[in-house]
N, C-alpha and C positions, 0 to 999 in steps of 0.2 A: 667406666672410663668414657670420656667425651670423645665422640668421633665426628669431626667437622664435616667430612665428606658426606656422611649420611644426612646431616642436618641441612646442608646446602641443597642436596638432592630433594629433600622433603620441601624445603622452602620454594624451590623452583617449581615443583609440582603444584603447590598451592597457588602460586602466582599464575601459572599456566591455566589452572582450573578456573580461577577467578576471571582471567582474561577471556577464556573460552565461554564462560557463562555470560559475561557482559556482551560478547560478540553475538551469542545466540539470542539474547534478549533484544539487542539492537536490531538484528536481522528480523526477528519476529515483529517488533513494533513497526519497522520499516515496511515489511511485507503486508502487515495489517492495513497500513495506510494505502499501499498500492491497491489492495483488494477493494477498499472503500472507494477509491478513485475510479477503479474500473467499473464498479457498480453504478456510481454517479454518472460516468460517461455513457454507459449503456442506456440508463434510464433517459438521460437527456437526448441522446441520439434517437431513441425510439419515439420520444415525444415529438421531436422535430419532424421525423418521418411521417408521423400520424397527422401532422398539420397539413400535409399535402400542399406545401407552399414552395414552389420552385426556387424562389429567391433564397430559401433557407437550406436547400439541399447541400450546398458546400459546407455549411456549418455542421450539419448532421454527419457528413462524411468525416470531417475533422474530429468530431467527438467520437465517432466509431473507431477511427485510427488511434486516438488517444487511449481508448479502452483497451485496444489490442496491445498498445505499447505498455500500458500498466500491467496487463496480464503477463506479457512476455518478461518484463522485469521481475515480477513476483515469482515467476517460474524458475528464476535463477536461485531462489532461496527456499522454495517450497515445491513439492512435486506438482506438476501440471494438473493432475487429477484433483489434488487438494485445493489448488488455487481455484479451479472451476467450481468446486463445492462451496468454497468460501465466498466467491463472488455471488453465487446464487443466494446464499444466506444474507450477505450484506445488502444485496439488491432488494430482497424481501423486506428487510428491516427499514430500508430507506423508503420503499413504497408505502409501508405502514405509517411512516412519519407524515406522509402526504395526506393521510386520512381521506382518501377518495378525491382529493383535489387534483386538478390538472396543473395547478400553479407550482412551478418548480422553483419559485423564489427562495423558499427556505433551504432547499438543497443547494441552490446556487450560492447563497450566502455562506453556507458552511464549507462547500467544497471547491468552488470555481477557482479562486486564486491559489489556494494551497495545492490543489491537484495539478494546476498548470505548472507551478514551480517544481513540484515533485517529479513530474514526468520529464520536464525540461532539464533538470539538474539532479538526477537521482543520487549521485555520489555525495553531493552536498548534504542531502537529507540523511543519508545513511551515516555520514560522519557525525551529524548532529545526534543521532540515536546512539552511536557508539559512545560519544562523550556523556550523553544523558543517562546511560545505563551503567556507567563505570562505578 
């Protein structure tokens, strides 16, 4: 005998599970981007500090603050310990891309604009990932 109540409950569970999976995938993608940006900001801040150019100190401090902001945001979706580990890994990969060069041009091209908008408007980017992973 067909029992509609059980079918509705099962359909609700499937929809909830799918939505939950999409949300988890969106949060993972969003947090991965935050980690990449934090690594980029740390590398850039360290490079500017190493220049020992007083006129660039304010820029270095802004980059350091942006790194902290990205890490704080990522910590809302992933444990702070995991975020720290992930940033170290991302930073190592980005440094490897530089292949010993001090020229940050390649990293800037890849991350500068996208990271700026990500940290400035995180909800907008999370909404993008929620739609992209549905």
